[in-house]
C-alpha positions as CSV (number, residue, x, y, z in Angstrom):
1,X,35.5,-68.1,24.4
2,X,32.6,-68.8,22.0
3,X,32.0,-65.2,20.9
4,X,34.3,-62.7,19.2
5,X,34.9,-59.2,20.6
6,X,34.8,-56.0,18.5
7,X,38.6,-56.1,18.3
8,X,38.5,-59.5,16.6
9,X,36.1,-58.2,14.0
10,X,38.2,-55.1,13.4
11,X,41.3,-57.1,12.8
12,X,39.4,-59.4,10.4
13,X,38.1,-56.4,8.6
14,X,41.6,-54.8,8.2
15,X,43.0,-58.1,6.9
16,X,40.1,-58.4,4.4
17,X,40.6,-54.8,3.2
18,X,44.4,-55.4,2.8
19,X,43.9,-58.6,0.8
20,X,41.1,-57.5,-1.5
21,X,41.2,-53.7,-1.4
22,X,38.4,-51.3,-1.1
23,X,37.5,-51.2,-4.8
24,X,37.2,-54.9,-5.2
25,X,34.9,-55.3,-2.2
26,X,32.6,-52.5,-3.5
27,X,32.5,-54.2,-6.9
28,X,31.5,-57.5,-5.3
29,X,28.8,-55.8,-3.3
30,X,27.5,-54.0,-6.3
31,X,27.3,-57.3,-8.2
32,X,25.4,-58.9,-5.3
33,X,23.0,-56.0,-5.3
34,X,22.4,-56.4,-9.0
35,X,21.8,-60.1,-8.5
36,X,19.2,-59.4,-5.8
37,X,17.4,-56.8,-7.9
38,X,17.2,-59.2,-10.9
39,X,16.0,-62.0,-8.6
40,X,13.2,-59.8,-7.2
41,X,12.3,-58.6,-10.8
42,X,12.1,-62.3,-11.9
43,X,9.8,-63.1,-9.0
44,X,7.5,-60.1,-9.7
45,X,7.4,-61.1,-13.4
46,X,6.3,-64.6,-12.5
47,X,3.5,-63.1,-10.2
48,X,2.3,-60.9,-13.1
49,X,2.1,-63.7,-15.6
50,X,0.4,-66.0,-13.1
51,X,-2.2,-63.5,-12.2
52,X,-2.9,-62.5,-15.8
53,X,-5.4,-64.6,-17.6
54,X,-4.3,-66.4,-20.7
55,X,-5.2,-64.4,-23.7
56,X,-6.7,-66.0,-26.8
57,X,-4.9,-65.8,-30.1
58,X,-6.6,-63.4,-32.6
59,X,-6.7,-65.0,-36.0
60,X,-6.5,-62.4,-38.7
61,X,-7.3,-63.2,-42.3
62,X,-4.6,-62.8,-44.8
63,X,-4.7,-59.8,-47.1
64,X,-5.5,-61.0,-50.6
65,X,-3.5,-59.1,-53.2
66,X,-5.3,-58.9,-56.6
67,X,-3.2,-58.0,-59.6
68,X,-3.8,-54.7,-61.3
69,X,-4.8,-54.4,-64.9
70,X,-1.2,-53.7,-65.9
71,X,0.0,-56.9,-64.3
72,X,-2.8,-58.8,-66.0
73,X,-1.8,-57.6,-69.4
74,X,1.9,-58.4,-68.9
75,X,1.2,-62.0,-68.0
76,X,-1.2,-62.7,-70.8
């Protein structure tokens, strides 16, 4: 009495298919698969950032713009 037979599972499957339809179930399973993939990607991204040493910030000097001779004569 504690376990279900194959006939019980087939009846449950038929009822679920009638209620939700084949297309809706495949959409839900596709969404679950996308969720699992993004979860795995997130875990692998964390592993990559944890294993990668922290990089130092490169300080670049600002480019100094000097006025040309034409600009000097216009302002004076």
